[in-house]
Structures are given as structure tokens and as C-alpha cells.
Backbone atoms as SQL, in Angstrom:
CREATE TABLE atoms (id INTEGER PRIMARY KEY, chain TEXT, resi INTEGER, resn TEXT, atom TEXT, x REAL, y REAL, z REAL);
INSERT INTO atoms VALUES
  (1, 'A', 1, 'MET', 'N', 180.338, -53.425, 147.735),
  (2, 'A', 1, 'MET', 'CA', 180.985, -52.235, 146.911),
  (3, 'A', 1, 'MET', 'C', 181.392, -51.572, 148.306),
  (4, 'A', 2, 'ASN', 'N', 182.965, -51.175, 148.357),
  (5, 'A', 2, 'ASN', 'CA', 183.329, -50.198, 149.492),
  (6, 'A', 2, 'ASN', 'C', 183.028, -48.587, 149.047),
  (7, 'A', 3, 'LYS', 'N', 183.170, -48.056, 150.604),
  (8, 'A', 3, 'LYS', 'CA', 182.546, -46.607, 150.425),
  (9, 'A', 3, 'LYS', 'C', 183.042, -45.697, 149.289),
  (10, 'A', 4, 'VAL', 'N', 184.434, -45.934, 149.208),
  (11, 'A', 4, 'VAL', 'CA', 184.872, -45.076, 147.943),
  (12, 'A', 4, 'VAL', 'C', 184.173, -45.271, 146.933),
  (13, 'A', 5, 'GLY', 'N', 184.105, -46.880, 146.344),
  (14, 'A', 5, 'GLY', 'CA', 183.516, -46.737, 144.938),
  (15, 'A', 5, 'GLY', 'C', 182.205, -46.473, 145.075),
  (16, 'A', 6, 'ALA', 'N', 181.000, -46.697, 146.030),
  (17, 'A', 6, 'ALA', 'CA', 179.828, -46.029, 145.778),
  (18, 'A', 6, 'ALA', 'C', 180.144, -44.767, 145.856),
  (19, 'A', 7, 'ILE', 'N', 180.768, -43.420, 146.462),
  (20, 'A', 7, 'ILE', 'CA', 180.501, -42.594, 145.974),
  (21, 'A', 7, 'ILE', 'C', 180.766, -42.401, 144.527),
  (22, 'A', 8, 'TYR', 'N', 181.813, -42.892, 144.289),
  (23, 'A', 8, 'TYR', 'CA', 182.224, -42.837, 142.429),
  (24, 'A', 8, 'TYR', 'C', 181.239, -43.476, 141.558),
  (25, 'A', 9, 'TRP', 'N', 180.108, -44.115, 142.229),
  (26, 'A', 9, 'TRP', 'CA', 179.568, -44.947, 140.918),
  (27, 'A', 9, 'TRP', 'C', 178.118, -44.121, 140.952),
  (28, 'A', 10, 'ASN', 'N', 178.085, -43.651, 142.314),
  (29, 'A', 10, 'ASN', 'CA', 176.514, -43.136, 142.599),
  (30, 'A', 10, 'ASN', 'C', 176.802, -41.707, 142.328),
  (31, 'A', 11, 'ASN', 'N', 175.475, -41.024, 141.653),
  (32, 'A', 11, 'ASN', 'CA', 175.595, -40.035, 140.849),
  (33, 'A', 11, 'ASN', 'C', 175.269, -38.840, 142.772),
  (34, 'A', 12, 'LYS', 'N', 174.656, -39.222, 143.454),
  (35, 'A', 12, 'LYS', 'CA', 173.908, -38.820, 144.275),
  (36, 'A', 12, 'LYS', 'C', 175.633, -38.399, 145.664),
  (37, 'A', 13, 'PRO', 'N', 175.810, -37.381, 145.759),
  (38, 'A', 13, 'PRO', 'CA', 176.796, -36.732, 146.376),
  (39, 'A', 13, 'PRO', 'C', 176.270, -37.531, 147.688),
  (40, 'A', 14, 'ARG', 'N', 177.622, -37.589, 148.785),
  (41, 'A', 14, 'ARG', 'CA', 177.448, -37.918, 150.095),
  (42, 'A', 14, 'ARG', 'C', 176.843, -36.647, 151.044),
  (43, 'A', 15, 'ARG', 'N', 176.677, -36.731, 151.766),
  (44, 'A', 15, 'ARG', 'CA', 175.828, -35.882, 152.513),
  (45, 'A', 15, 'ARG', 'C', 176.452, -36.170, 153.802),
  (46, 'A', 16, 'LYS', 'N', 176.627, -34.560, 154.777),
  (47, 'A', 16, 'LYS', 'CA', 177.676, -35.082, 155.586),
  (48, 'A', 16, 'LYS', 'C', 176.660, -34.678, 156.609),
  (49, 'A', 17, 'LYS', 'N', 176.824, -35.217, 157.399),
  (50, 'A', 17, 'LYS', 'CA', 176.274, -34.849, 158.968),
  (51, 'A', 17, 'LYS', 'C', 176.173, -33.799, 159.402),
  (52, 'A', 18, 'LYS', 'N', 175.098, -33.499, 159.663),
  (53, 'A', 18, 'LYS', 'CA', 175.125, -32.033, 160.594),
  (54, 'A', 18, 'LYS', 'C', 175.101, -32.131, 162.059),
  (55, 'A', 19, 'GLY', 'N', 176.262, -31.618, 162.757),
  (56, 'A', 19, 'GLY', 'CA', 176.173, -31.899, 164.155),
  (57, 'A', 19, 'GLY', 'C', 177.093, -32.531, 164.357),
  (58, 'A', 20, 'GLY', 'N', 177.179, -33.537, 165.555),
  (59, 'A', 20, 'GLY', 'CA', 178.225, -34.519, 165.522),
  (60, 'A', 20, 'GLY', 'C', 179.166, -34.550, 165.761),
  (61, 'A', 21, 'ARG', 'N', 180.330, -35.457, 166.109),
  (62, 'A', 21, 'ARG', 'CA', 181.530, -35.736, 166.131),
  (63, 'A', 21, 'ARG', 'C', 182.534, -34.932, 164.919),
  (64, 'A', 22, 'GLY', 'N', 181.981, -35.577, 163.773),
  (65, 'A', 22, 'GLY', 'CA', 183.087, -35.508, 162.855),
  (66, 'A', 22, 'GLY', 'C', 183.080, -34.079, 162.231),
  (67, 'A', 23, 'THR', 'N', 181.914, -33.299, 162.284),
  (68, 'A', 23, 'THR', 'CA', 181.679, -31.928, 161.635),
  (69, 'A', 23, 'THR', 'C', 182.536, -31.113, 162.202),
  (70, 'A', 24, 'LYS', 'N', 183.222, -29.921, 161.912),
  (71, 'A', 24, 'LYS', 'CA', 183.987, -28.956, 162.171),
  (72, 'A', 24, 'LYS', 'C', 184.526, -27.522, 161.367),
  (73, 'A', 25, 'ASN', 'N', 183.896, -26.414, 162.181),
  (74, 'A', 25, 'ASN', 'CA', 183.786, -25.437, 160.982),
  (75, 'A', 25, 'ASN', 'C', 184.818, -24.846, 160.514),
  (76, 'A', 26, 'THR', 'N', 184.841, -24.754, 159.424),
  (77, 'A', 26, 'THR', 'CA', 185.908, -24.411, 158.241),
  (78, 'A', 26, 'THR', 'C', 186.360, -23.156, 158.102),
  (79, 'A', 27, 'GLY', 'N', 187.012, -22.659, 157.308),
  (80, 'A', 27, 'GLY', 'CA', 186.844, -21.091, 157.074),
  (81, 'A', 27, 'GLY', 'C', 185.643, -21.128, 156.157),
  (82, 'A', 28, 'ALA', 'N', 185.513, -21.768, 155.326),
  (83, 'A', 28, 'ALA', 'CA', 184.396, -21.999, 153.986),
  (84, 'A', 28, 'ALA', 'C', 182.697, -21.904, 154.675),
  (85, 'A', 29, 'ASN', 'N', 182.428, -21.964, 155.627),
  (86, 'A', 29, 'ASN', 'CA', 181.762, -22.264, 156.493),
  (87, 'A', 29, 'ASN', 'C', 181.064, -21.565, 157.190),
  (88, 'A', 30, 'MET', 'N', 182.482, -20.808, 157.516),
  (89, 'A', 30, 'MET', 'CA', 182.164, -19.560, 158.415),
  (90, 'A', 30, 'MET', 'C', 181.849, -18.327, 157.399),
  (91, 'A', 31, 'LYS', 'N', 180.855, -17.392, 158.278),
  (92, 'A', 31, 'LYS', 'CA', 180.112, -16.550, 157.436),
  (93, 'A', 31, 'LYS', 'C', 180.525, -14.829, 158.133),
  (94, 'A', 32, 'THR', 'N', 181.284, -14.294, 157.719),
  (95, 'A', 32, 'THR', 'CA', 181.744, -12.865, 158.594),
  (96, 'A', 32, 'THR', 'C', 180.231, -11.682, 158.427),
  (97, 'A', 33, 'PRO', 'N', 180.175, -11.620, 159.867),
  (98, 'A', 33, 'PRO', 'CA', 179.174, -10.497, 160.313),
  (99, 'A', 33, 'PRO', 'C', 178.520, -9.535, 159.515),
  (100, 'A', 34, 'GLN', 'N', 177.676, -9.110, 159.487),
  (101, 'A', 34, 'GLN', 'CA', 177.672, -7.012, 158.818),
  (102, 'A', 34, 'GLN', 'C', 178.012, -6.661, 159.575),
  (103, 'A', 35, 'TRP', 'N', 177.903, -6.477, 160.698),
  (104, 'A', 35, 'TRP', 'CA', 177.969, -5.422, 161.575),
  (105, 'A', 35, 'TRP', 'C', 179.764, -5.533, 161.353),
  (106, 'A', 36, 'PHE', 'N', 180.073, -6.285, 161.215),
  (107, 'A', 36, 'PHE', 'CA', 181.472, -6.577, 161.553),
  (108, 'A', 36, 'PHE', 'C', 182.417, -5.977, 159.979),
  (109, 'A', 37, 'ILE', 'N', 181.888, -5.832, 158.607),
  (110, 'A', 37, 'ILE', 'CA', 181.997, -5.477, 157.549),
  (111, 'A', 37, 'ILE', 'C', 181.722, -3.978, 157.587),
  (112, 'A', 38, 'PHE', 'N', 180.517, -3.625, 158.533),
  (113, 'A', 38, 'PHE', 'CA', 180.053, -2.402, 158.291),
  (114, 'A', 38, 'PHE', 'C', 180.985, -1.416, 159.390),
  (115, 'A', 39, 'THR', 'N', 181.400, -1.859, 160.352),
  (116, 'A', 39, 'THR', 'CA', 182.328, -0.969, 160.984),
  (117, 'A', 39, 'THR', 'C', 183.640, -1.007, 160.844),
  (118, 'A', 40, 'ILE', 'N', 184.215, -1.829, 159.743),
  (119, 'A', 40, 'ILE', 'CA', 185.678, -1.763, 159.573),
  (120, 'A', 40, 'ILE', 'C', 185.384, -0.724, 158.492),
  (121, 'A', 41, 'VAL', 'N', 184.084, -0.554, 157.317),
  (122, 'A', 41, 'VAL', 'CA', 183.980, 0.658, 155.822),
  (123, 'A', 41, 'VAL', 'C', 184.102, 1.859, 157.138),
  (124, 'A', 42, 'VAL', 'N', 183.633, 1.708, 158.146),
  (125, 'A', 42, 'VAL', 'CA', 183.341, 2.959, 158.590),
  (126, 'A', 42, 'VAL', 'C', 184.313, 3.790, 159.391),
  (127, 'A', 43, 'LEU', 'N', 185.226, 2.629, 160.281),
  (128, 'A', 43, 'LEU', 'CA', 186.705, 2.969, 161.131),
  (129, 'A', 43, 'LEU', 'C', 187.726, 3.489, 159.505),
  (130, 'A', 44, 'ILE', 'N', 187.424, 2.596, 158.706),
  (131, 'A', 44, 'ILE', 'CA', 188.476, 3.534, 157.286),
  (132, 'A', 44, 'ILE', 'C', 187.895, 4.668, 157.018),
  (133, 'A', 45, 'THR', 'N', 186.845, 4.916, 156.816),
  (134, 'A', 45, 'THR', 'CA', 186.497, 5.988, 156.218),
  (135, 'A', 45, 'THR', 'C', 186.931, 7.224, 157.463),
  (136, 'A', 46, 'PHE', 'N', 186.553, 6.946, 158.570),
  (137, 'A', 46, 'PHE', 'CA', 186.365, 8.051, 159.776),
  (138, 'A', 46, 'PHE', 'C', 188.234, 8.201, 160.115),
  (139, 'A', 47, 'MET', 'N', 189.162, 7.105, 159.777),
  (140, 'A', 47, 'MET', 'CA', 190.677, 7.265, 159.468),
  (141, 'A', 47, 'MET', 'C', 190.926, 8.291, 158.780),
  (142, 'A', 48, 'LEU', 'N', 190.340, 7.707, 157.158),
  (143, 'A', 48, 'LEU', 'CA', 190.607, 8.751, 155.922),
  (144, 'A', 48, 'LEU', 'C', 190.138, 10.319, 156.623),
  (145, 'A', 49, 'CYS', 'N', 189.270, 10.570, 156.924),
  (146, 'A', 49, 'CYS', 'CA', 188.563, 11.894, 156.986),
  (147, 'A', 49, 'CYS', 'C', 189.861, 12.462, 157.929),
  (148, 'A', 50, 'LEU', 'N', 189.902, 11.724, 159.141),
  (149, 'A', 50, 'LEU', 'CA', 190.848, 12.294, 159.970),
  (150, 'A', 50, 'LEU', 'C', 192.427, 12.862, 159.431),
  (151, 'A', 51, 'ALA', 'N', 192.429, 11.968, 158.529),
  (152, 'A', 51, 'ALA', 'CA', 194.178, 12.050, 158.359),
  (153, 'A', 51, 'ALA', 'C', 193.757, 13.295, 156.601),
  (154, 'A', 52, 'ILE', 'N', 193.054, 13.616, 155.879),
  (155, 'A', 52, 'ILE', 'CA', 192.634, 15.342, 155.265),
  (156, 'A', 52, 'ILE', 'C', 192.489, 16.228, 156.604),
  (157, 'A', 53, 'ASN', 'N', 191.709, 15.804, 157.601),
  (158, 'A', 53, 'ASN', 'CA', 191.895, 17.373, 158.097),
  (159, 'A', 53, 'ASN', 'C', 193.082, 17.454, 159.071),
  (160, 'A', 54, 'PHE', 'N', 193.793, 16.885, 159.330),
  (161, 'A', 54, 'PHE', 'CA', 195.301, 16.883, 159.793),
  (162, 'A', 54, 'PHE', 'C', 196.093, 17.215, 158.709),
  (163, 'A', 55, 'ARG', 'N', 196.517, 17.356, 158.114),
  (164, 'A', 55, 'ARG', 'CA', 196.531, 17.795, 156.788),
  (165, 'A', 55, 'ARG', 'C', 196.468, 19.058, 156.270),
  (166, 'A', 56, 'ALA', 'N', 195.006, 19.286, 156.573),
  (167, 'A', 56, 'ALA', 'CA', 194.302, 20.460, 156.343),
  (168, 'A', 56, 'ALA', 'C', 194.809, 21.492, 157.426),
  (169, 'A', 57, 'PHE', 'N', 194.554, 21.256, 158.493),
  (170, 'A', 57, 'PHE', 'CA', 194.831, 22.171, 159.606),
  (171, 'A', 57, 'PHE', 'C', 196.337, 22.281, 159.333),
  (172, 'A', 58, 'SER', 'N', 197.380, 21.051, 159.254),
  (173, 'A', 58, 'SER', 'CA', 198.808, 21.361, 159.237),
  (174, 'A', 58, 'SER', 'C', 199.219, 22.666, 157.956),
  (175, 'A', 59, 'GLU', 'N', 198.118, 22.830, 157.222),
  (176, 'A', 59, 'GLU', 'CA', 198.710, 23.686, 156.470),
  (177, 'A', 59, 'GLU', 'C', 198.164, 24.856, 156.555),
  (178, 'A', 60, 'PHE', 'N', 197.008, 24.976, 157.390),
  (179, 'A', 60, 'PHE', 'CA', 196.657, 26.076, 157.826),
  (180, 'A', 60, 'PHE', 'C', 198.002, 27.351, 158.913),
  (181, 'A', 61, 'ARG', 'N', 198.021, 26.108, 159.742),
  (182, 'A', 61, 'ARG', 'CA', 199.067, 26.399, 160.995),
  (183, 'A', 61, 'ARG', 'C', 200.006, 27.137, 159.979),
  (184, 'A', 62, 'LYS', 'N', 200.566, 26.777, 159.003),
  (185, 'A', 62, 'LYS', 'CA', 201.847, 26.810, 158.317),
  (186, 'A', 62, 'LYS', 'C', 201.714, 28.562, 157.594),
  (187, 'A', 63, 'GLN', 'N', 200.130, 28.192, 156.937),
  (188, 'A', 63, 'GLN', 'CA', 199.901, 29.487, 156.386),
  (189, 'A', 63, 'GLN', 'C', 199.345, 30.327, 157.382),
  (190, 'A', 64, 'ALA', 'N', 199.333, 30.383, 158.004),
  (191, 'A', 64, 'ALA', 'CA', 198.691, 31.236, 158.898),
  (192, 'A', 64, 'ALA', 'C', 200.881, 31.405, 159.920),
  (193, 'A', 65, 'THR', 'N', 201.501, 31.390, 160.328),
  (194, 'A', 65, 'THR', 'CA', 202.600, 31.466, 160.402),
  (195, 'A', 65, 'THR', 'C', 203.082, 32.409, 159.480),
  (196, 'A', 66, 'GLU', 'N', 203.196, 31.892, 158.077),
  (197, 'A', 66, 'GLU', 'CA', 204.020, 33.055, 157.052),
  (198, 'A', 66, 'GLU', 'C', 202.809, 34.171, 157.418),
  (199, 'A', 67, 'TYR', 'N', 202.067, 34.327, 157.313),
  (200, 'A', 67, 'TYR', 'CA', 200.930, 35.397, 157.012),
  (201, 'A', 67, 'TYR', 'C', 201.393, 36.078, 158.086),
  (202, 'A', 68, 'SER', 'N', 201.754, 35.983, 159.264),
  (203, 'A', 68, 'SER', 'CA', 201.835, 37.048, 160.522),
  (204, 'A', 68, 'SER', 'C', 203.721, 37.332, 160.194),
  (205, 'A', 69, 'GLU', 'N', 204.098, 36.463, 159.968),
  (206, 'A', 69, 'GLU', 'CA', 205.542, 36.905, 159.360),
  (207, 'A', 69, 'GLU', 'C', 205.394, 37.989, 158.426),
  (208, 'A', 70, 'LEU', 'N', 204.990, 38.393, 157.403),
  (209, 'A', 70, 'LEU', 'CA', 204.938, 38.909, 156.477),
  (210, 'A', 70, 'LEU', 'C', 204.742, 40.141, 156.875),
  (211, 'A', 71, 'ASN', 'N', 203.495, 40.287, 157.704),
  (212, 'A', 71, 'ASN', 'CA', 202.949, 41.559, 158.467),
  (213, 'A', 71, 'ASN', 'C', 203.766, 41.812, 158.907),
  (214, 'A', 72, 'THR', 'N', 204.695, 40.991, 159.795),
  (215, 'A', 72, 'THR', 'CA', 205.523, 41.793, 160.621),
  (216, 'A', 72, 'THR', 'C', 206.361, 42.542, 159.904),
  (217, 'A', 73, 'GLU', 'N', 207.053, 41.572, 158.486),
  (218, 'A', 73, 'GLU', 'CA', 208.104, 42.518, 157.907),
  (219, 'A', 73, 'GLU', 'C', 207.297, 43.652, 156.802),
  (220, 'A', 74, 'ILE', 'N', 206.668, 43.416, 156.824),
  (221, 'A', 74, 'ILE', 'CA', 205.684, 45.370, 156.174),
  (222, 'A', 74, 'ILE', 'C', 205.944, 46.583, 156.969),
  (223, 'A', 75, 'GLU', 'N', 205.164, 45.907, 158.499),
  (224, 'A', 75, 'GLU', 'CA', 205.364, 46.866, 159.252),
  (225, 'A', 75, 'GLU', 'C', 206.895, 47.550, 159.521),
  (226, 'A', 76, 'LYS', 'N', 207.688, 46.498, 159.206),
  (227, 'A', 76, 'LYS', 'CA', 209.071, 46.733, 159.145),
  (228, 'A', 76, 'LYS', 'C', 209.475, 47.841, 158.089),
  (229, 'A', 77, 'LEU', 'N', 208.944, 47.646, 157.046),
  (230, 'A', 77, 'LEU', 'CA', 209.306, 47.838, 155.730),
  (231, 'A', 77, 'LEU', 'C', 208.544, 49.406, 156.328),
  (232, 'A', 78, 'THR', 'N', 207.372, 49.269, 156.108),
  (233, 'A', 78, 'THR', 'CA', 206.705, 50.893, 156.586),
  (234, 'A', 78, 'THR', 'C', 207.287, 51.633, 157.279),
  (235, 'A', 79, 'THR', 'N', 207.686, 51.581, 158.417),
  (236, 'A', 79, 'THR', 'CA', 208.380, 52.182, 159.167),
  (237, 'A', 79, 'THR', 'C', 209.950, 52.193, 158.267),
  (238, 'A', 80, 'ASN', 'N', 210.570, 51.964, 158.290),
  (239, 'A', 80, 'ASN', 'CA', 211.583, 51.800, 157.330),
  (240, 'A', 80, 'ASN', 'C', 212.190, 53.056, 156.120),
  (241, 'A', 81, 'ASN', 'N', 210.100, 53.031, 155.431),
  (242, 'A', 81, 'ASN', 'CA', 210.278, 53.970, 154.309),
  (243, 'A', 81, 'ASN', 'C', 210.110, 55.213, 155.187),
  (244, 'A', 82, 'LEU', 'N', 208.997, 55.120, 155.444),
  (245, 'A', 82, 'LEU', 'CA', 208.797, 56.918, 156.353),
  (246, 'A', 82, 'LEU', 'C', 209.873, 57.635, 156.773),
  (247, 'A', 83, 'VAL', 'N', 211.014, 56.743, 157.719),
  (248, 'A', 83, 'VAL', 'CA', 212.156, 57.255, 158.263),
  (249, 'A', 83, 'VAL', 'C', 213.156, 57.721, 157.194),
  (250, 'A', 84, 'LEU', 'N', 212.301, 56.624, 155.885),
  (251, 'A', 84, 'LEU', 'CA', 213.692, 57.198, 154.595),
  (252, 'A', 84, 'LEU', 'C', 212.880, 58.683, 154.092),
  (253, 'A', 85, 'GLN', 'N', 211.621, 58.884, 154.000),
  (254, 'A', 85, 'GLN', 'CA', 210.965, 59.638, 153.422),
  (255, 'A', 85, 'GLN', 'C', 211.018, 61.062, 154.350),
  (256, 'A', 86, 'GLU', 'N', 211.159, 61.158, 155.415),
  (257, 'A', 86, 'GLU', 'CA', 211.956, 61.980, 156.379),
  (258, 'A', 86, 'GLU', 'C', 212.976, 62.656, 155.888),
  (259, 'A', 87, 'GLU', 'N', 213.730, 61.729, 155.852),
  (260, 'A', 87, 'GLU', 'CA', 215.472, 61.911, 155.647),
  (261, 'A', 87, 'GLU', 'C', 215.486, 62.443, 154.282),
  (262, 'A', 88, 'ILE', 'N', 214.321, 62.304, 153.535),
  (263, 'A', 88, 'ILE', 'CA', 214.778, 62.999, 152.319),
  (264, 'A', 88, 'ILE', 'C', 214.014, 64.133, 151.670),
  (265, 'A', 89, 'GLN', 'N', 212.838, 64.369, 152.504),
  (266, 'A', 89, 'GLN', 'CA', 212.223, 65.585, 153.076),
  (267, 'A', 89, 'GLN', 'C', 213.133, 66.606, 153.674),
  (268, 'A', 90, 'ASP', 'N', 213.951, 66.429, 154.419),
  (269, 'A', 90, 'ASP', 'CA', 215.077, 67.181, 155.079),
  (270, 'A', 90, 'ASP', 'C', 215.840, 68.003, 154.624),
  (271, 'A', 91, 'LEU', 'N', 216.475, 66.478, 153.354),
  (272, 'A', 91, 'LEU', 'CA', 217.580, 66.582, 153.032),
  (273, 'A', 91, 'LEU', 'C', 217.292, 67.902, 151.643),
  (274, 'A', 92, 'LYS', 'N', 216.034, 67.416, 151.184),
  (275, 'A', 92, 'LYS', 'CA', 215.257, 68.750, 150.122),
  (276, 'A', 92, 'LYS', 'C', 215.691, 70.041, 150.308),
  (277, 'A', 93, 'ASN', 'N', 215.257, 70.539, 152.148),
  (278, 'A', 93, 'ASN', 'CA', 214.886, 71.335, 152.539),
  (279, 'A', 93, 'ASN', 'C', 215.646, 72.081, 153.479),
  (280, 'A', 94, 'ASP', 'N', 216.080, 71.497, 154.622),
  (281, 'A', 94, 'ASP', 'CA', 216.333, 71.773, 155.999),
  (282, 'A', 94, 'ASP', 'C', 218.442, 72.060, 155.158),
  (283, 'A', 95, 'ASP', 'N', 218.279, 73.482, 154.958),
  (284, 'A', 95, 'ASP', 'CA', 220.144, 73.693, 155.008),
  (285, 'A', 95, 'ASP', 'C', 221.141, 72.847, 156.218),
  (286, 'A', 96, 'GLY', 'N', 220.475, 73.056, 157.690),
  (287, 'A', 96, 'GLY', 'CA', 221.450, 72.387, 158.620),
  (288, 'A', 96, 'GLY', 'C', 221.759, 70.470, 158.322),
  (289, 'A', 97, 'THR', 'N', 220.852, 70.144, 157.813),
  (290, 'A', 97, 'THR', 'CA', 221.279, 68.425, 157.074),
  (291, 'A', 97, 'THR', 'C', 222.084, 68.434, 156.322),
  (292, 'A', 98, 'ILE', 'N', 221.617, 69.902, 155.071),
  (293, 'A', 98, 'ILE', 'CA', 222.303, 69.622, 153.830),
  (294, 'A', 98, 'ILE', 'C', 223.683, 69.224, 153.953),
  (295, 'A', 99, 'ALA', 'N', 224.348, 70.633, 155.311),
  (296, 'A', 99, 'ALA', 'CA', 225.693, 70.948, 155.574),
  (297, 'A', 99, 'ALA', 'C', 226.257, 69.991, 155.887),
  (298, 'A', 100, 'ARG', 'N', 225.921, 69.109, 157.013),
  (299, 'A', 100, 'ARG', 'CA', 225.777, 68.247, 157.512),
  (300, 'A', 100, 'ARG', 'C', 226.357, 66.539, 157.326),
  (301, 'A', 101, 'GLU', 'N', 225.608, 66.810, 155.898),
  (302, 'A', 101, 'GLU', 'CA', 225.734, 65.460, 154.762),
  (303, 'A', 101, 'GLU', 'C', 226.967, 65.547, 153.932),
  (304, 'A', 102, 'ALA', 'N', 226.702, 66.759, 154.441),
  (305, 'A', 102, 'ALA', 'CA', 228.221, 67.165, 153.184),
  (306, 'A', 102, 'ALA', 'C', 229.527, 66.582, 153.883),
  (307, 'A', 103, 'ARG', 'N', 229.282, 67.470, 154.822),
  (308, 'A', 103, 'ARG', 'CA', 230.636, 67.567, 155.562),
  (309, 'A', 103, 'ARG', 'C', 231.208, 66.094, 155.803),
  (310, 'A', 104, 'LYS', 'N', 229.910, 65.236, 155.953),
  (311, 'A', 104, 'LYS', 'CA', 230.651, 64.253, 155.950),
  (312, 'A', 104, 'LYS', 'C', 231.205, 63.171, 154.749),
  (313, 'A', 105, 'ILE', 'N', 230.873, 63.925, 153.684),
  (314, 'A', 105, 'ILE', 'CA', 231.997, 63.245, 152.256),
  (315, 'A', 105, 'ILE', 'C', 233.029, 64.007, 152.225),
  (316, 'A', 106, 'GLY', 'N', 233.309, 65.081, 153.150),
  (317, 'A', 106, 'GLY', 'CA', 234.601, 65.956, 153.260),
  (318, 'A', 106, 'GLY', 'C', 234.421, 67.221, 152.280),
  (319, 'A', 107, 'MET', 'N', 233.372, 67.814, 152.242),
  (320, 'A', 107, 'MET', 'CA', 233.090, 69.081, 151.684),
  (321, 'A', 107, 'MET', 'C', 232.910, 69.873, 152.519),
  (322, 'A', 108, 'SER', 'N', 232.769, 70.966, 152.371),
  (323, 'A', 108, 'SER', 'CA', 233.059, 72.475, 153.263),
  (324, 'A', 108, 'SER', 'C', 232.784, 73.377, 152.498),
  (325, 'A', 109, 'ARG', 'N', 232.138, 74.820, 153.206),
  (326, 'A', 109, 'ARG', 'CA', 231.560, 75.460, 152.405),
  (327, 'A', 109, 'ARG', 'C', 233.174, 76.527, 152.642),
  (328, 'A', 110, 'SER', 'N', 233.011, 77.920, 151.431),
  (329, 'A', 110, 'SER', 'CA', 234.363, 78.141, 151.562),
  (330, 'A', 110, 'SER', 'C', 234.928, 78.966, 152.486),
  (331, 'A', 111, 'ASN', 'N', 234.108, 79.454, 153.571),
  (332, 'A', 111, 'ASN', 'CA', 234.872, 80.327, 154.679),
  (333, 'A', 111, 'ASN', 'C', 235.649, 79.627, 155.716),
  (334, 'A', 112, 'GLU', 'N', 234.959, 78.387, 155.597),
  (335, 'A', 112, 'GLU', 'CA', 235.132, 76.815, 156.825),
  (336, 'A', 112, 'GLU', 'C', 236.922, 76.455, 156.438),
  (337, 'A', 113, 'LYS', 'N', 237.243, 76.024, 157.937),
  (338, 'A', 113, 'LYS', 'CA', 238.532, 75.230, 158.067),
  (339, 'A', 113, 'LYS', 'C', 238.301, 73.978, 158.098),
  (340, 'A', 114, 'VAL', 'N', 238.910, 73.046, 156.814),
  (341, 'A', 114, 'VAL', 'CA', 238.463, 71.624, 157.152),
  (342, 'A', 114, 'VAL', 'C', 239.970, 71.129, 157.975),
  (343, 'A', 115, 'LEU', 'N', 240.041, 70.505, 158.958),
  (344, 'A', 115, 'LEU', 'CA', 239.997, 69.800, 160.255),
  (345, 'A', 115, 'LEU', 'C', 240.867, 68.278, 159.618),
  (346, 'A', 116, 'VAL', 'N', 242.033, 68.554, 159.188),
  (347, 'A', 116, 'VAL', 'CA', 241.836, 66.572, 158.820),
  (348, 'A', 116, 'VAL', 'C', 243.167, 65.896, 159.578),
  (349, 'A', 117, 'PRO', 'N', 242.996, 65.061, 160.147),
  (350, 'A', 117, 'PRO', 'CA', 243.534, 64.084, 161.385),
  (351, 'A', 117, 'PRO', 'C', 245.575, 63.631, 160.224),
  (352, 'A', 118, 'LYS', 'N', 246.509, 64.040, 161.019),
  (353, 'A', 118, 'LYS', 'CA', 247.111, 63.417, 160.722),
  (354, 'A', 118, 'LYS', 'C', 247.979, 62.279, 160.566),
  (355, 'A', 119, 'SER', 'N', 248.033, 61.576, 159.988),
  (356, 'A', 119, 'SER', 'CA', 248.508, 60.121, 159.597),
  (357, 'A', 119, 'SER', 'C', 249.792, 59.938, 160.310),
  (358, 'A', 120, 'LYS', 'N', 249.738, 58.049, 161.112),
  (359, 'A', 120, 'LYS', 'CA', 251.114, 58.647, 161.802),
  (360, 'A', 120, 'LYS', 'C', 252.026, 57.358, 161.124);
């Protein structure tokens, strides 16, 4: 009986020789080391944490910039509001301010002469 027939008819599978010339390490025989898998998992976890922290830092920086811009705008509006309140107070109480503003819109007192420029 030849080799093929012996393999087919015998229930015992032929054993491969360990070592020697004819054996090769194939992908099925190779086992991935545990330290390599652990290192890959740690690297993926580290990169994920790094990405999350970078995104949070970017959001924080954007919010801090917006906060400072809004504070600057609040300061400007507060200053403008104080100026307008002083002007309102002057218009309510100061006769000179009232007269000046009245002249701006073309009003005058009864005993004043209004000078109107001639048009050419």
C-alpha cells in the first residue's frame, strides 16, 4: 500500500516530525505573545484618553476666549451706560445742557436771534 492509501485507510493520522528539515512555522502554529496584546491595548487606551483630553482642552480654550471677549464687551457697555446716565441726569437738571441740545434741533429762546446760513 502506498503512503496516500495508508493515510486514508488507517484511522491513525500521520504525525509530523518535530524539528527537522521539512517543518515550517506557519501562521497557525505561531502564538501571539501576551505582552504584545497587553501593549496594544494599553496604547489604544492611552491614545483614546489623549484624544478625549485634547478635545476637552480645545473646548476649554475656546470657552475661555469667549469668556474674556464677553467680559470686555460688558465693561464697554457698563462704561457707555454710565455716560448715558450722566447725560440723562444733565438733561433733567442742567439748564445749559438743555439749551445746548435745544439749539442742536433748531429751537431758541424768544429773545434770541437764530442765525441761519444762506444757501447758494
